[in-house]
MOPAC internal coordinates of N, CA, C and O (Angstrom, degrees):
PM7 1SCF
backbone

  N    0.0000 0     0.00 0     0.00 0    0    0    0
  C    1.4690 1     0.00 0     0.00 0    1    0    0
  C    1.5515 1   108.47 1     0.00 0    2    1    0
  O    1.2310 1   120.13 1  -179.66 1    3    2    1
  N    1.3249 1   117.36 1     0.34 1    3    2    1
  C    1.4332 1   117.76 1   177.68 1    5    3    2
  C    1.5263 1   117.50 1   -73.30 1    6    5    3
  O    1.2310 1   123.39 1   167.51 1    7    6    5
  N    1.3099 1   111.11 1   -12.49 1    7    6    5
  C    1.5074 1   116.62 1  -179.97 1    9    7    6
  C    1.4989 1   115.93 1   -85.17 1   10    9    7
  O    1.2310 1   121.45 1   179.35 1   11   10    9
  N    1.2999 1   114.83 1    -0.65 1   11   10    9
  C    1.5195 1   120.76 1  -178.44 1   13   11   10
  C    1.5320 1   108.58 1   -90.77 1   14   13   11
  O    1.2310 1   123.13 1   -37.39 1   15   14   13
  N    1.2919 1   111.61 1   142.61 1   15   14   13
  C    1.5770 1   116.21 1   175.92 1   17   15   14
  C    1.5595 1   108.89 1   -78.79 1   18   17   15
  O    1.2310 1   121.29 1    -0.03 1   19   18   17
  N    1.2786 1   115.13 1   179.97 1   19   18   17
  C    1.4878 1   121.89 1  -175.97 1   21   19   18
  C    1.5231 1   107.39 1   -65.42 1   22   21   19
  O    1.2310 1   117.67 1   136.33 1   23   22   21
  N    1.2528 1   122.05 1   -43.67 1   23   22   21
  C    1.4366 1   126.70 1  -171.60 1   25   23   22
  C    1.6002 1   106.76 1   -66.26 1   26   25   23
  O    1.2310 1   120.69 1   135.57 1   27   26   25
  N    1.3481 1   116.29 1   -44.43 1   27   26   25
  C    1.3761 1   118.99 1  -177.23 1   29   27   26
  C    1.5475 1   109.58 1   -64.72 1   30   29   27
  O    1.2310 1   120.40 1   140.90 1   31   30   29
  N    1.3711 1   116.84 1   -39.10 1   31   30   29
  C    1.4596 1   121.56 1  -179.39 1   33   31   30
  C    1.4856 1   111.24 1   -65.64 1   34   33   31
  O    1.2310 1   123.40 1   139.45 1   35   34   33
  N    1.3747 1   111.08 1   -40.55 1   35   34   33
  C    1.5416 1   114.67 1  -179.83 1   37   35   34
  C    1.4306 1   108.59 1   -67.99 1   38   37   35
  O    1.2310 1   115.45 1   145.24 1   39   38   37
  N    1.3351 1   126.23 1   -34.76 1   39   38   37
  C    1.4391 1   127.87 1  -179.90 1   41   39   38
  C    1.6300 1   105.79 1   -70.35 1   42   41   39
  O    1.2310 1   121.45 1   140.77 1   43   42   41
  N    1.2642 1   114.83 1   -39.23 1   43   42   41
  C    1.5335 1   113.84 1   179.56 1   45   43   42
  C    1.4700 1   113.61 1   -71.69 1   46   45   43
  O    1.2310 1   118.31 1   153.52 1   47   46   45
  N    1.2918 1   120.83 1   -26.48 1   47   46   45
  C    1.4924 1   130.04 1   176.08 1   49   47   46
  C    1.5622 1   101.40 1   -67.30 1   50   49   47
  O    1.2310 1   119.20 1   130.14 1   51   50   49
  N    1.2693 1   119.13 1   -49.86 1   51   50   49
  C    1.4468 1   123.67 1  -169.21 1   53   51   50
  C    1.5033 1   106.01 1   -65.39 1   54   53   51
  O    1.2310 1   119.72 1   141.43 1   55   54   53
  N    1.3011 1   118.14 1   -38.57 1   55   54   53
  C    1.4615 1   125.88 1  -176.48 1   57   55   54
  C    1.6366 1   107.01 1   -76.41 1   58   57   55
  O    1.2310 1   120.30 1   156.66 1   59   58   57
  N    1.2197 1   117.04 1   -23.34 1   59   58   57
  C    1.4565 1   120.58 1   171.54 1   61   59   58
  C    1.5847 1   109.72 1    96.83 1   62   61   59
  O    1.2310 1   122.59 1  -161.64 1   63   62   61
  N    1.4792 1   112.65 1    18.36 1   63   62   61
  C    1.4197 1   120.57 1   175.11 1   65   63   62
  C    1.5415 1   116.86 1   -83.22 1   66   65   63
  O    1.2310 1   121.88 1   158.92 1   67   66   65
  N    1.3678 1   114.00 1   -21.08 1   67   66   65
  C    1.4036 1   120.21 1   178.27 1   69   67   66
  C    1.5386 1   109.48 1  -120.10 1   70   69   67
  O    1.2310 1   119.01 1   -28.78 1   71   70   69
  N    1.2932 1   119.49 1   151.22 1   71   70   69
  C    1.4466 1   122.32 1   175.77 1   73   71   70
  C    1.5540 1   106.89 1   -92.68 1   74   73   71
  O    1.2310 1   121.05 1     7.27 1   75   74   73
  N    1.3804 1   115.60 1  -172.73 1   75   74   73
  C    1.5089 1   117.73 1  -175.23 1   77   75   74
  C    1.5368 1   109.50 1   -68.19 1   78   77   75
  O    1.2310 1   119.36 1   153.26 1   79   78   77
  N    1.2675 1   118.83 1   -26.74 1   79   78   77
  C    1.5280 1   118.37 1  -177.56 1   81   79   78
  C    1.4722 1   107.71 1   -84.41 1   82   81   79
  O    1.2310 1   116.01 1   176.38 1   83   82   81
  N    1.3115 1   125.19 1    -3.62 1   83   82   81
  C    1.4789 1   124.60 1  -178.14 1   85   83   82
  C    1.4804 1   111.82 1    89.48 1   86   85   83
  O    1.2310 1   117.63 1  -169.19 1   87   86   85
  N    1.2470 1   122.11 1    10.81 1   87   86   85
  C    1.4202 1   118.77 1   178.54 1   89   87   86
  C    1.5694 1   111.22 1   -92.39 1   90   89   87
  O    1.2310 1   120.64 1   -26.56 1   91   90   89
  N    1.3201 1   116.38 1   153.44 1   91   90   89
  C    1.4341 1   117.16 1   179.92 1   93   91   90
  C    1.5151 1   111.87 1   -68.47 1   94   93   91
  O    1.2310 1   119.62 1   -37.60 1   95   94   93
  N    1.2975 1   118.34 1   142.40 1   95   94   93
  C    1.3313 1   126.95 1   174.42 1   97   95   94
  C    1.4427 1   112.08 1  -137.74 1   98   97   95
  O    1.2310 1   120.83 1   -22.74 1   99   98   97
  N    1.3188 1   116.02 1   157.26 1   99   98   97
  C    1.4374 1   119.76 1  -179.62 1  101   99   98
  C    1.5266 1   108.61 1   -86.99 1  102  101   99
  O    1.2310 1   120.90 1   -41.12 1  103  102  101
  N    1.2427 1   115.88 1   138.88 1  103  102  101
  C    1.5270 1   122.60 1   178.74 1  105  103  102
  C    1.4778 1   105.94 1   -68.71 1  106  105  103
  O    1.2310 1   119.13 1   -35.41 1  107  106  105
  N    1.3391 1   119.26 1   144.59 1  107  106  105
  C    1.4618 1   118.94 1   174.33 1  109  107  106
  C    1.4925 1   114.33 1   -68.13 1  110  109  107
  O    1.2310 1   124.49 1   -34.13 1  111  110  109
  N    1.3447 1   108.99 1   145.87 1  111  110  109
  C    1.5314 1   117.90 1  -167.34 1  113  111  110
  C    1.6227 1   102.53 1   -73.75 1  114  113  111
  O    1.2310 1   124.31 1   -44.86 1  115  114  113
  N    1.4171 1   109.33 1   135.14 1  115  114  113
  C    1.4534 1   114.50 1   178.16 1  117  115  114
  C    1.5506 1   107.78 1   -77.47 1  118  117  115
  O    1.2310 1   123.87 1   -35.29 1  119  118  117
  N    1.2430 1   110.19 1   144.71 1  119  118  117
  C    1.5029 1   114.20 1   179.49 1  121  119  118
  C    1.5971 1   105.73 1   -88.82 1  122  121  119
  O    1.2310 1   117.20 1   -35.81 1  123  122  121
  N    1.2705 1   122.94 1   144.19 1  123  122  121
  C    1.3117 1   128.15 1  -177.38 1  125  123  122
  C    1.5075 1   107.15 1   -66.66 1  126  125  123
  O    1.2310 1   118.89 1   -36.59 1  127  126  125
  N    1.3296 1   119.72 1   143.41 1  127  126  125
  C    1.4692 1   123.41 1  -177.47 1  129  127  126
  C    1.4764 1   106.70 1   -73.34 1  130  129  127
  O    1.2310 1   123.26 1   -34.69 1  131  130  129
  N    1.2995 1   111.36 1   145.31 1  131  130  129
  C    1.4672 1   118.17 1  -179.32 1  133  131  130
  C    1.4713 1   112.17 1   -78.99 1  134  133  131
  O    1.2310 1   120.05 1   -51.57 1  135  134  133
  N    1.3658 1   117.51 1   128.43 1  135  134  133
  C    1.4150 1   113.95 1  -177.87 1  137  135  134
  C    1.5453 1   113.87 1   -79.04 1  138  137  135
  O    1.2310 1   122.10 1   -40.23 1  139  138  137
  N    1.2001 1   113.58 1   139.77 1  139  138  137
  C    1.4614 1   123.45 1  -178.39 1  141  139  138
  C    1.5257 1   108.26 1   -80.28 1  142  141  139
  O    1.2310 1   123.02 1   -35.09 1  143  142  141
  N    1.3895 1   111.82 1   144.91 1  143  142  141
  C    1.4306 1   115.98 1  -174.66 1  145  143  142
  C    1.4875 1   108.40 1   -65.06 1  146  145  143
  O    1.2310 1   120.04 1   -26.32 1  147  146  145
  N    1.2763 1   117.53 1   153.68 1  147  146  145
  C    1.4908 1   116.49 1   176.24 1  149  147  146
  C    1.4997 1   107.82 1   -85.15 1  150  149  147
  O    1.2310 1   124.26 1   -26.48 1  151  150  149
  N    1.3904 1   109.44 1   153.52 1  151  150  149
  C    1.5310 1   117.42 1  -178.69 1  153  151  150
  C    1.3546 1   106.81 1   -96.62 1  154  153  151
  O    1.2310 1   120.39 1   -14.96 1  155  154  153
  N    1.3995 1   116.86 1   165.04 1  155  154  153
  C    1.4091 1   123.34 1   175.54 1  157  155  154
  C    1.3567 1   116.08 1   -75.81 1  158  157  155
  O    1.2310 1   120.79 1   -11.55 1  159  158  157
  N    1.4000 1   116.10 1   168.45 1  159  158  157
  C    1.4631 1   122.10 1  -174.26 1  161  159  158
  C    1.5459 1   110.10 1   -66.75 1  162  161  159
  O    1.2310 1   120.04 1   144.47 1  163  162  161
  N    1.2634 1   117.53 1   -35.53 1  163  162  161
  C    1.4548 1   123.51 1   175.99 1  165  163  162
  C    1.5021 1   115.90 1   -61.84 1  166  165  163
  O    1.2310 1   122.16 1   138.43 1  167  166  165
  N    1.3795 1   113.47 1   -41.57 1  167  166  165
  C    1.4704 1   117.89 1   179.19 1  169  167  166
  C    1.4837 1   109.83 1   -75.26 1  170  169  167
  O    1.2310 1   120.54 1   138.89 1  171  170  169
  N    1.3363 1   116.57 1   -41.11 1  171  170  169
  C    1.4526 1   120.61 1   174.04 1  173  171  170
  C    1.5610 1   113.90 1   -51.99 1  174  173  171
  O    1.2310 1   121.91 1   126.19 1  175  174  173
  N    1.3223 1   113.95 1   -53.81 1  175  174  173
  C    1.5219 1   114.77 1   179.37 1  177  175  174
  C    1.5321 1   114.85 1   -66.39 1  178  177  175
  O    1.2310 1   121.74 1   153.62 1  179  178  177
  N    1.3570 1   114.28 1   -26.38 1  179  178  177
  C    1.4204 1   116.56 1   175.42 1  181  179  178
  C    1.5632 1   109.45 1   -70.88 1  182  181  179
  O    1.2310 1   119.99 1   141.09 1  183  182  181
  N    1.2571 1   117.63 1   -38.91 1  183  182  181
  C    1.4723 1   121.30 1   179.89 1  185  183  182
  C    1.5071 1   109.30 1   -68.83 1  186  185  183
  O    1.2310 1   118.41 1   143.44 1  187  186  185
  N    1.3775 1   120.63 1   -36.56 1  187  186  185
  C    1.3924 1   127.10 1   177.25 1  189  187  186
  C    1.5268 1   108.67 1   -62.34 1  190  189  187
  O    1.2310 1   119.50 1   136.34 1  191  190  189
  N    1.3315 1   118.55 1   -43.66 1  191  190  189
  C    1.3857 1   121.34 1  -178.21 1  193  191  190
  C    1.5123 1   111.72 1   -69.43 1  194  193  191
  O    1.2310 1   121.58 1   145.17 1  195  194  193
  N    1.3716 1   114.59 1   -34.83 1  195  194  193
  C    1.4525 1   115.38 1   176.96 1  197  195  194
  C    1.5480 1   114.09 1   -66.41 1  198  197  195
  O    1.2310 1   121.24 1   140.28 1  199  198  197
  N    1.3703 1   115.23 1   -39.72 1  199  198  197
  C    1.4008 1   121.50 1   176.50 1  201  199  198
  C    1.5788 1   114.85 1   -66.46 1  202  201  199
  O    1.2310 1   121.51 1   148.26 1  203  202  201
  N    1.3677 1   114.72 1   -31.74 1  203  202  201
  C    1.4726 1   119.67 1  -176.39 1  205  203  202
  C    1.5877 1   105.33 1   -75.10 1  206  205  203
  O    1.2310 1   120.37 1   153.09 1  207  206  205
  N    1.2859 1   116.89 1   -26.91 1  207  206  205
  C    1.4903 1   120.16 1   179.19 1  209  207  206
  C    1.4848 1   111.06 1   -68.74 1  210  209  207
  O    1.2310 1   120.64 1   151.23 1  211  210  209
  N    1.3651 1   116.39 1   -28.77 1  211  210  209
  C    1.4881 1   121.78 1  -176.21 1  213  211  210
  C    1.4724 1   109.91 1   -80.38 1  214  213  211
  O    1.2310 1   119.02 1   164.07 1  215  214  213
  N    1.3355 1   119.47 1   -15.93 1  215  214  213
  C    1.4524 1   121.84 1  -174.71 1  217  215  214
  C    1.6493 1   110.19 1   -71.04 1  218  217  215
  O    1.2310 1   123.09 1   -44.38 1  219  218  217
  N    1.3429 1   111.67 1   135.62 1  219  218  217
  C    1.4949 1   118.09 1  -178.53 1  221  219  218
  C    1.4821 1   101.18 1   -85.98 1  222  221  219
  O    1.2310 1   118.32 1   -84.73 1  223  222  221
  N    1.3602 1   120.80 1    95.27 1  223  222  221
  C    1.4090 1   125.03 1  -178.55 1  225  223  222
  C    1.5117 1   108.75 1   -84.43 1  226  225  223
  O    1.2310 1   119.65 1   -39.89 1  227  226  225
  N    1.4271 1   118.28 1   140.11 1  227  226  225
  C    1.3370 1   125.45 1  -177.06 1  229  227  226
  C    1.5442 1   112.32 1   -66.67 1  230  229  227
  O    1.2310 1   118.26 1   -27.53 1  231  230  229
  N    1.2614 1   120.93 1   152.47 1  231  230  229
  C    1.4889 1   126.86 1   178.86 1  233  231  230
  C    1.4941 1   107.84 1   -77.68 1  234  233  231
  O    1.2310 1   118.25 1   -18.76 1  235  234  233
  N    1.3020 1   120.94 1   161.24 1  235  234  233
  C    1.5220 1   124.28 1  -177.25 1  237  235  234
  C    1.4790 1   109.12 1   -59.59 1  238  237  235
  O    1.2310 1   117.58 1   130.03 1  239  238  237
  N    1.3563 1   122.21 1   -49.97 1  239  238  237
  C    1.4937 1   124.24 1  -178.10 1  241  239  238
  C    1.6047 1   108.35 1   -53.97 1  242  241  239
  O    1.2310 1   120.10 1   135.99 1  243  242  241
  N    1.3209 1   117.42 1   -44.01 1  243  242  241
  C    1.3415 1   119.49 1  -174.42 1  245  243  242
  C    1.5323 1   111.11 1   -67.14 1  246  245  243
  O    1.2310 1   120.49 1   138.95 1  247  246  245
  N    1.3567 1   116.66 1   -41.05 1  247  246  245
  C    1.4945 1   117.84 1   172.38 1  249  247  246
  C    1.4594 1   118.01 1   -61.06 1  250  249  247
  O    1.2310 1   122.42 1   135.51 1  251  250  249
  N    1.4456 1   112.96 1   -44.49 1  251  250  249
  C    1.3695 1   119.28 1   174.02 1  253  251  250
  C    1.5028 1   114.24 1   -53.17 1  254  253  251
  O    1.2310 1   118.80 1   132.43 1  255  254  253
  N    1.3249 1   119.90 1   -47.57 1  255  254  253
  C    1.4704 1   128.76 1  -177.78 1  257  255  254
  C    1.4979 1   106.05 1   -63.40 1  258  257  255
  O    1.2310 1   118.35 1   124.30 1  259  258  257
  N    1.3154 1   120.76 1   -55.70 1  259  258  257
  C    1.5017 1   119.38 1   179.03 1  261  259  258
  C    1.4741 1   112.91 1   -62.11 1  262  261  259
  O    1.2310 1   116.91 1   150.94 1  263  262  261
  N    1.3350 1   123.48 1   -29.06 1  263  262  261
  C    1.4726 1   124.09 1   176.48 1  265  263  262
  C    1.4960 1   109.38 1   -70.25 1  266  265  263
  O    1.2310 1   118.85 1   143.58 1  267  266  265
  N    1.2831 1   119.80 1   -36.42 1  267  266  265
  C    1.4414 1   124.16 1  -173.79 1  269  267  266
  C    1.5397 1   104.25 1   -75.16 1  270  269  267
  O    1.2310 1   116.88 1   140.60 1  271  270  269
  N    1.3351 1   123.53 1   -39.40 1  271  270  269
  C    1.4695 1   129.69 1   174.20 1  273  271  270
  C    1.6029 1   111.05 1   -58.67 1  274  273  271
  O    1.2310 1   121.76 1   134.56 1  275  274  273
  N    1.4300 1   114.23 1   -45.44 1  275  274  273
  C    1.4348 1   115.77 1   179.29 1  277  275  274
  C    1.5395 1   110.81 1   -64.62 1  278  277  275
  O    1.2310 1   121.09 1   137.80 1  279  278  277
  N    1.2839 1   115.53 1   -42.20 1  279  278  277
  C    1.4839 1   119.66 1  -170.57 1  281  279  278
  C    1.5116 1   105.44 1   -68.63 1  282  281  279
  O    1.2310 1   119.77 1   137.61 1  283  282  281
  N    1.3631 1   118.05 1   -42.39 1  283  282  281
  C    1.5133 1   120.66 1   176.85 1  285  283  282
  C    1.5742 1   111.76 1   -60.58 1  286  285  283
  O    1.2310 1   121.93 1   132.47 1  287  286  285
  N    1.2063 1   113.92 1   -47.53 1  287  286  285
  C    1.5334 1   118.93 1   177.10 1  289  287  286
  C    1.4699 1   110.24 1   -60.36 1  290  289  287
  O    1.2310 1   117.10 1   133.88 1  291  290  289
  N    1.2496 1   123.13 1   -46.12 1  291  290  289
  C    1.5392 1   127.31 1   174.28 1  293  291  290
  C    1.5517 1   109.24 1   -54.69 1  294  293  291
  O    1.2310 1   121.00 1   130.54 1  295  294  293
  N    1.2070 1   115.68 1   -49.46 1  295  294  293
  C    1.4931 1   123.95 1  -179.86 1  297  295  294
  C    1.6016 1   112.73 1   -55.94 1  298  297  295
  O    1.2310 1   124.09 1   131.82 1  299  298  297
  N    1.4232 1   109.76 1   -48.18 1  299  298  297
  C    1.4110 1   117.59 1  -172.80 1  301  299  298
  C    1.6453 1   106.60 1   -74.92 1  302  301  299
  O    1.2310 1   119.34 1   140.25 1  303  302  301
  N    1.2240 1   118.86 1   -39.75 1  303  302  301
  C    1.4198 1   119.03 1   177.29 1  305  303  302
  C    1.5950 1   114.78 1   -66.14 1  306  305  303
  O    1.2310 1   123.63 1   140.08 1  307  306  305
  N    1.3772 1   110.64 1   -39.92 1  307  306  305
  C    1.4519 1   116.57 1   173.80 1  309  307  306
  C    1.5028 1   110.79 1   -57.63 1  310  309  307
  O    1.2310 1   121.56 1   131.93 1  311  310  309
  N    1.3106 1   114.63 1   -48.07 1  311  310  309
  C    1.5080 1   118.18 1  -176.78 1  313  311  310
  C    1.5412 1   109.07 1   -66.79 1  314  313  311
  O    1.2310 1   117.65 1   147.11 1  315  314  313
  N    1.2664 1   122.07 1   -32.89 1  315  314  313
  C    1.4649 1   128.01 1   170.79 1  317  315  314
  C    1.4378 1   110.24 1   -58.95 1  318  317  315
  O    1.2310 1   118.87 1   113.23 1  319  318  317
  N    1.2610 1   119.76 1   -66.77 1  319  318  317
  C    1.4662 1   121.99 1  -179.69 1  321  319  318
  C    1.6175 1   114.10 1   -54.42 1  322  321  319
  O    1.2310 1   122.10 1   137.43 1  323  322  321
  N    1.3219 1   113.58 1   -42.57 1  323  322  321
  C    1.5201 1   119.43 1   176.93 1  325  323  322
  C    1.5591 1   110.12 1   -60.04 1  326  325  323
  O    1.2310 1   119.35 1   138.80 1  327  326  325
  N    1.3389 1   118.84 1   -41.20 1  327  326  325
  C    1.4874 1   125.29 1   178.90 1  329  327  326
  C    1.4348 1   110.02 1   -64.29 1  330  329  327
  O    1.2310 1   120.30 1   130.52 1  331  330  329
  N    1.3825 1   117.03 1   -49.48 1  331  330  329
  C    1.4943 1   122.52 1   178.87 1  333  331  330
  C    1.5357 1   108.41 1   -59.34 1  334  333  331
  O    1.2310 1   119.85 1   132.60 1  335  334  333
  N    1.2850 1   117.90 1   -47.40 1  335  334  333
  C    1.5395 1   120.58 1  -179.68 1  337  335  334
  C    1.5433 1   106.64 1   -57.50 1  338  337  335
  O    1.2310 1   117.63 1   131.35 1  339  338  337
  N    1.2768 1   122.12 1   -48.65 1  339  338  337
  C    1.4096 1   122.24 1  -179.86 1  341  339  338
  C    1.5071 1   113.70 1   -58.98 1  342  341  339
  O    1.2310 1   123.09 1   132.15 1  343  342  341
  N    1.3705 1   111.68 1   -47.85 1  343  342  341
  C    1.4436 1   114.91 1   178.33 1  345  343  342
  C    1.5116 1   113.66 1   -61.92 1  346  345  343
  O    1.2310 1   119.88 1   133.70 1  347  346  345
  N    1.3160 1   117.83 1   -46.30 1  347  346  345
  C    1.5255 1   118.42 1   175.12 1  349  347  346
  C    1.5453 1   115.25 1   -60.78 1  350  349  347
  O    1.2310 1   121.48 1   153.36 1  351  350  349
  N    1.2864 1   114.78 1   -26.64 1  351  350  349
  C    1.4661 1   123.19 1   178.73 1  353  351  350
  C    1.5493 1   109.96 1   -67.99 1  354  353  351
  O    1.2310 1   123.52 1   134.16 1  355  354  353
  N    1.4915 1   110.85 1   -45.84 1  355  354  353
  C    1.3880 1   116.76 1   179.99 1  357  355  354
  C    1.5792 1   113.13 1   -70.25 1  358  357  355
  O    1.2310 1   122.83 1   150.86 1  359  358  357
  N    1.3697 1   112.19 1   -29.14 1  359  358  357
  C    1.4898 1   117.82 1   176.87 1  361  359  358
  C    1.4009 1   109.76 1   -66.94 1  362  361  359
  O    1.2310 1   121.64 1   131.90 1  363  362  361
  N    1.4039 1   114.47 1   -48.10 1  363  362  361
  C    1.4362 1   121.84 1  -179.51 1  365  363  362
  C    1.6273 1   113.19 1   -56.34 1  366  365  363
  O    1.2310 1   123.43 1   132.08 1  367  366  365
  N    1.3425 1   111.03 1   -47.92 1  367  366  365
  C    1.4709 1   113.29 1  -178.93 1  369  367  366
  C    1.5426 1   111.87 1   -65.69 1  370  369  367
  O    1.2310 1   120.40 1   143.02 1  371  370  369
  N    1.4364 1   116.85 1   -36.98 1  371  370  369
  C    1.4781 1   118.87 1   177.91 1  373  371  370
  C    1.5082 1   105.71 1   -64.25 1  374  373  371
  O    1.2310 1   118.07 1   136.58 1  375  374  373
  N    1.3538 1   121.29 1   -43.42 1  375  374  373
  C    1.5192 1   121.52 1  -174.98 1  377  375  374
  C    1.4995 1   109.22 1   -64.43 1  378  377  375
  O    1.2310 1   118.94 1   137.43 1  379  378  377
  N    1.2508 1   119.62 1   -42.57 1  379  378  377
  C    1.5129 1   117.93 1  -177.73 1  381  379  378
  C    1.5222 1   116.80 1   -77.91 1  382  381  379
  O    1.2310 1   121.48 1   159.87 1  383  382  381
  N    1.3101 1   114.77 1   -20.13 1  383  382  381
  C    1.5569 1   120.15 1   166.89 1  385  383  382
  C    1.3975 1   113.76 1   -67.22 1  386  385  383
  O    1.2310 1   122.57 1   138.58 1  387  386  385
  N    1.3867 1   112.68 1   -41.42 1  387  386  385
  C    1.4194 1   115.24 1  -179.66 1  389  387  386
  C    1.5108 1   116.58 1   -65.71 1  390  389  387
  O    1.2310 1   120.74 1   145.08 1  391  390  389
  N    1.3699 1   116.18 1   -34.92 1  391  390  389
  C    1.3999 1   123.76 1  -179.23 1  393  391  390
  C    1.5592 1   113.83 1   -64.93 1  394  393  391
  O    1.2310 1   120.77 1   144.98 1  395  394  393
  N    1.3187 1   116.13 1   -35.02 1  395  394  393
  C    1.4539 1   118.08 1  -174.05 1  397  395  394
  C    1.4771 1   115.70 1   -89.13 1  398  397  395
  O    1.2310 1   120.10 1   180.00 1  399  398  397

C-alpha cells in the first residue's frame, strides 16, 4: 500500500478498504436485504389503478397526429428499403449477365 498517493489512500479510507493506520482491511459484509411480504391481488390491482390515474395520458388529437407521423415514416422507409432492394437486384442481375 506504500505505492498509493495521499488522495488514493484517502479515497480507500472513505470506502472502508483501509484502516486508520493505512493498512488494508476487509469491508464489513453487507447483510442481505429483508424481503417485503407480498401483497394480495386486490391490493395490487388497487395500487395499479391508483398509479394509472397519475399518468398524464395524451389527448386524442395528439395520439392521432403521432400515429399519422409513424405510419408515414414506416411507409417512407418501407419504400426506401424496397427501392434499394429492387435496384440491388437489377445490379446483381446485370453483374452476373456480364460475367457469363
